[in-house]
N, C-alpha and C positions, 0 to 999 in steps of 0.2 A: 602843854600840848606837844611839845617837842619830843618828849620821851614816849608818850603814848602813841604818837604818830609813827615813830620808828618801830615800835613794837607791833603795831598793826601791819606795817609793811613787811616786817620779818615773817609774820604768820602767813601773810598772803603768798610770799615766796615759797615757804615750806609747803603750803597747801598746793600750789601749782606744781612743785616738784613731785609731790605725792601722786597727784592726778596723772602726770606725765609718766611716772614709773608704772602706775597701774595700767595705763593704756598700752605701754610698751610690753608689759607682761602678758596682757590679753592678746596682743597681736602675735607675739612669739608662740603663745599657747595654741593659737588657731592654726599655725603652720604645722604643728606636730601631729594633729589629729586627722581622722578621716582617711587613713591609708590602709585600713584593714582589708578592703577588697583587693588592693594591689598586692598586699602581702600574701593573701590567700591564692591569687593567681600565680605568684612566683613559687609558692609551695607546690601547687599543682604541676607546674612545668618541671620542677626539680624531681617530682615523684615519678614522672614518666620515665620509661626506660629509654636508653639511647638506641638509635636505629643504626643500621649498617650503612656506611657510606659507599656509594657506587665507586668502583675502581675507575681510574682514568683510562681513556681509550688507548689502544695500542698505537704506537707511532710506527708507520710503515717506513721501511728503509727507502732512501732516495734512489731512484733508478737513473743511472747516467745515460746520456744519449750522445752518440758520436755522429757528427755531421759528415757524411761521406760523399756529398755532391759538390765538392769544390770545383770540379770541372764543368758543372752545369751552369746555365744562365742564372745570374743573381736574381733573387725574388724581388729585389728593389729596383730593377730595370724593366722598361717596357719589353713585351715579348714580340713586338713587331718593329722592323727596321724603319726608322724615320728620325727626323731631328736635324741637328746642326752639322753632324759629321758627313755631310754630302750624301745622306741617305736619300733614296728615291721618294717621291711623293709630290703632291701639289704644293706650290709655293707662289706667293705674289711676285709679280714682275717689278722689281725695284727700279728698273731702268726706264720704264715707260712714263711719259708725262702724265700728271694727274689731271683729271677732268674737273670742271667747275662743280658739279653736283657731288663730288667725293668729299667735300668739306662738311656736308650735312649728314647727320644720322639718318638712317633709312626711315625711321618712324616719323621724321619731320617732313618728309616729302609726301606730296599729295597728288594723286592722279586726277586731273581736271578734264581730260578728254583724250580721244584717240582720233587719228585721221590716216587715210591711205592716199598715197600719191605715187603714180607710176609703178604700181605693183608692190610698193614697200609700205609697211605699217610703221606709224610713228605714235609715240605717246607724248602727251603734254603734261609735264610734271611741274607743280608749283613748289618752289623751295621756301624755306623759312623766312627768307627776306622778301617774299611776295612776288618774285619774278617767275614767269612761266618759261620753261625750257622744253625744247623738242629733242627727244631721244629715240633711238632705234636699237634693234638687237646689236649687241657688241659694245654699246656704250657702258661706261662704268658709273655707278651711283653708290652713295652711302660710304661709310667710313671703314668698311671691312672688305675692300676690293670687290664690291658687288658688281657683277656683270649682268646686263640685261640679256636674258636668254629667250624670252617670248613676250609678245604683246597681244593681248586680247581686248575686246571692247570693255571688259569689266576689271582687268588688272594687268599689271606689269610683273612678269615673273623674273626674279633675280636669283643669282647663285653667288653667295658670299664665300670668301675664304676666311675662316675663323681659326685663331690659334687653339691648339688642343691642349696646351699647358705642358707639353713634353718637348717642345722645340719644333713641332711640326704644325701642319694645318690640315683642316678638313673642309669639304664643301658643305654648305648649309643652304637649303632652299629658303627663299623668302618671297614676299609679294607685296606690291603696293596696290591697294584696292581703290576703286572709284568710290568717292564719298559724296553723299548728297549735300 
């Protein structure tokens, strides 16, 4: 059995090799076929005549520009006099003492009532800390140097000094309305 068993094993190995070679041959044969339509398309494209290529657009010569306004105002500077250099314009008074309601933003103040005494109008403003304060025209409120300019039964009109971003200030109207 020893010799016959080796012989059968050898035949099985040879048979496996033959099947593997046959499978490999079929796989490689399949890759080579089925390209006739591709070859026909390539032949059609080659048979077409070449077309004319459009010419590149003309490059226009660069026109130089000479800046002749050296003595004029710089376009990067504001055209109105204002700012830090002692220019005229409205400015906050840095020497006046701050009033209590100037520590609160204007939108946190609430008008809770008005009253008139001896011919003068007063507004009752409630601050964010819950306290009620009596103000009249000329008092300062809010964080932008807001000055009370008028008091009506429905609102307190304020004029604020707001930085313009260029070193100066401008007046901006605001109001604190009566809320229900």
